[in-house]
C-alpha positions, 0 to 999 in steps of 0.5 A, a space after each residue: 883102776 879108773 880106766 878113764 883117768 889112766 887114758 886121759 893121763 896118757 893123752 896128756 903125756 903123749 906128744 901130739 901134733 905141733 898145732 894141738 901142742 900150740 893150742 894147748 900151750 895158748 890154753 895154759 897161758 890163757 888160764 895162767 893170765 886169767 888167774 893171775 889177773 884175778 889174784 892181782 885184782 883181789 889183792 890190789 882192791 883188798 889193799 885199797 880198802 885196807 889202806 884208805 880205811 886205815 888212813 881215815 880212821 887214823 886221822 879221825 877215829 871210828 866214832 864221834 860223840 857230840 852234842 845233839 844240837 850241834 850245827 854245821 856252821 862252825 859255831 861250836 858247842 862245848 861238852 863236858 869231857 868228865 862225864 861218867 858215861 865216858 868211862 862206860 864207853 871206855 869199858 865196852 869190850 866184846 859184845 854179844 849179839 844175834 844175827 839172822 842166818 843168811 845163805 848166799 846173802 839171802 836172810 832166812 827169817 826166824 833163824 838167828 845165831 848168837 855172835 860176838 864182836 871181835 873186840 871193843 873200845 880201844 880209847 876215847 879222846 877229846 877233840 876240838 876243830 876250829 877254823 882259822 886264817 894261816 898267814 906268813 909274810 907273803 901268803 895266807 891260807 884258810 885252815 882247820 885246826 884240829 885240837 888234841 890233848 896229851 892223851 891222844 893216841 898218836 900211833 896211827 897218825 905218826 905213820 903220816 909224818 913225813 918231816 919233823 915230829 908230832 905236837 909236844 905237850 908242856 906241863 905248865 902251859 899250853 904248846 904253840 906247836 903245829 903239825 901241818 899238812 904237806 899240801 898246805 906247807 908246799 902251797 905256803 912255802 913253809 918248812 918245819 921250824 918256821 913260825 906262822 900266825 893264825 887269826 881266829 874270830 871270837 865275839 866278832 873280834 879278831 885273835 892272833 896267835 903264833 904257832 911253830 911248825 913241829 912237823 909235816 904230815 901227808 895222808 894222801 887224802 886231799 880232803 883232809 890235806 888240803 885243810 887240816 893242821 893239828 895242835 894242842 887242844 889246850 891252845 884252842 880251849 884258851 882262844 875259845 875261852 873254854 874251860 879245861 874240861 870242855 871239848 867239841 867232841 869225843 873220838 872213839 877208836 875201836 880195836 876192830 873196824 868191823 864192829 863199827 856199826 854194832 858198837 856205834 848203835 850200842 853206844 848211842 842207844 844203851 849208853 849216851 844220854 838223849 842230848 848226845 849223838 854218836 855218828 860213825 865216820 863213815 856216815 860223816 864222810 860218806 863220799 870216800 866210802 862210796 868210792 871204795 864200794 864202787 871198787 867192789 863192783 870193778 872187782 866182780 866185773 873183772 873176775 867175771 870177764 876172766 873166768 869167761 876168757 878161761 871158759 871160752 879158751 878151754 872150750 876151744 881147746 876141748 873141741 880141737 882135742 875131740 876132733 883130733 882124737 876122733 879115731 881113738 873115740 871110735 876105737 873105744 866105742 867099738 870096744 864097748 865103752 860108753 859115751 859117758 866114759 869117753 866124755 870123762 876122759 876128755 874132762 880129765 884131759 881138760 882138768 890137767 890143762 886147767 891145773 897146769 894153767 892154775 899153777 902157772 897162774 898162781 906163780 905169776 900172780 903172786 910173784 907180781 904181788 910179791 914184787 909190788 909189795 916190796 918194790 912198789 914199782 906200780 906208781 899211782 897219782 896220789 891226788 886221784 887214788 889217795 895213795 902213791 903206789 898200788 897197795 897189796 893185801 894177799 888174802 890166802 882164803 880168797 886165793 884158794 877160792 879163786 883157784 877152786 872156783 876157776 876150776 870147778 866153773 870151768 869144768 862145769 861149762 866144759 860138759 856141754 862141748 863133751 856132748 859132741 862125743 855121743 854124736 860120733 859113731 864108731 863107723 865114721 870115726 874109724 873112716 876119719 882122717 
């Protein structure tokens, strides 16, 4: 029989003074609030990273393949989209690779393990991006038209369409439909079904083309929504005087974004000819990804603060419990119980308090997360946060680690205040009132 655990259990279930009851309840509430904040922090930040990366990759794909001599001043260089190596890229499935063994993010030199990517290449699709001037009877606005062909994977993009439909493609001619961002449509007072005129410059001459707005999209990413419209790529080929087999570049969409760097390097070094270049969207648009990286720092700071709050509260409660049970400590010592055993009693007792706090914290944190996920009552400024509501992504393994980590770390720090027990002598304790 574990006598220390038995005594701790009896203490935990015994009615004590009203003051001690209040302190213990405050400790349970503090731990519950700390854990619930940690759960919500990890859930919201994970949701942010997932939703925003899905938006970025849904609009742009994962890897862009272009001519290595391409410049950044909108002087487009066409590439042939029927070259044999594109089929090699489409056929890329799971890749085997070696990775250095690491412990707590420290790599052990000379130790490697064999791993496999989570997926491969899902689709390779051509695109053209062409600047133009959008005009109506009363307004005008500069836009970048993204041209995609009939094989374009609309699965991700369709989630952003808030009105109308995607671009339709015609068998015998090019489509004159345009999918326009809500940001531009609101500024230009354009709605679905309206006809607009776009002006382009080719060979120092001005070219005008009429388009009809087939739908309006909203990604919430201001960098895209302020500038982009989506049209039939064949229309842009006509404007540029390009052939049907020519495009500005190729978008590579992967099965799993976690394979981005590995597959990008494999495509660039193992498949692409020297005159072509492969660039990930992370390197092409680093600003948003750097912003997401900063959220990881915020997450670590919040978790550390919440654990610190739990530790301080439990140290305070444990000291009060020890002072309240001074006479009991003296009796147990006079009966021959060692300091170590008495300390274990109070650690077990603290463990009960932490356990009840963790249960309450899980109920509170997961409950709020569930309500937010289904009712979305926490609203955000989409212009600043790229999302209109706080996103929730529950990682159950992460939740278990938070619970285990809070319990273990708090108990470790509670070993220090229990050392006060060794300074209590039976004679002084029995005289204590």
